[in-house]
N, C-alpha and C positions, 0 to 999 in steps of 0.2 A: 422465883422460878426454881422449881425443883428438878431433880434428876430425871424423873419420868417425863416431865414436859420436854426436856432437852432431847431425850431419846426419841420421842414421837416427832419432834421438830426435825431431828436428823433424818429420820425415815422419810418425812415429807420432802425435805430438801433433796435427798438422793433420788426420790421418784420424779421430781420435777426439773432437775438440772443435770446436765452432762458436764462434769468437772474436767478442767477448769471452766469457769463461767463468770460473766459479769453479774454481780449481785448488788441490789440497791438496798441500802440501810436507811431507815427513817426513824428519827427520834424526836420526841417532844421533850424539850429541855426547859427547866425553870429559868426565868430571867436571871442572868448573872452566872449561869453554869455553862454557857456556850463554850468558853475557852477550855474548860475541862474536857469536853468532848473533842475539840480540835487538837488538843495536846496528845490524844491517843492515836491520832491519824496524821502525823506530820507529812507534808508534801502531797496532801490530797485536797481536791477542790470540793467545797461545800456549797450547797444552796441553802439559804436561810430565809425564813419567813416568820415575822412576828405574829403572835395571835392577835385577835381583835382587840383585846384589852391590854395587850403588851405584857402579860404575866408569863408567857411561854414563848419559845421560839421553836419552829419546826426546822430540824437540821436533816438534810438529805445528802448522801454521798453514794457514788457507785464505784465499786472496786472489783478488780479481777481476783476471784477467790479460787484457790486450788482444790478445795474440798469442803464438804459440809462441816467437818471438824474445825476448819479455819473460820467459817462463819460463826459457829457456836462459840469459839474462843473470843471473837469480837463481842458477842452479846454478853459473855461473862465479864469482859473487861469494862464495858459500859455500865454493867449492873451495879458497880461500886459508886456511881454518881447519884447522890441523893435526889430523889424526885424525878429522875429521868423515866420516861415511858418509851419503850421500844415498840415500834409498829411492824 
């Protein structure tokens, strides 16, 4: 994800949300990497669903976010997890 992508994403977030707002994060995580995602969000409740073949897990969580910048920081933090796909 490059800087231009994040700038466009920030503009889209700001046009669709009135901050603070509930924001739903969805990630596709390779099997065995689920705990890495959970460690980034202590004290939050996750919904998990394994893929058909069990190679991936869909991880969803909803958080109250103060701004588009806070949402983008979350995406930056999860981008360090190898193989993770953010939806």
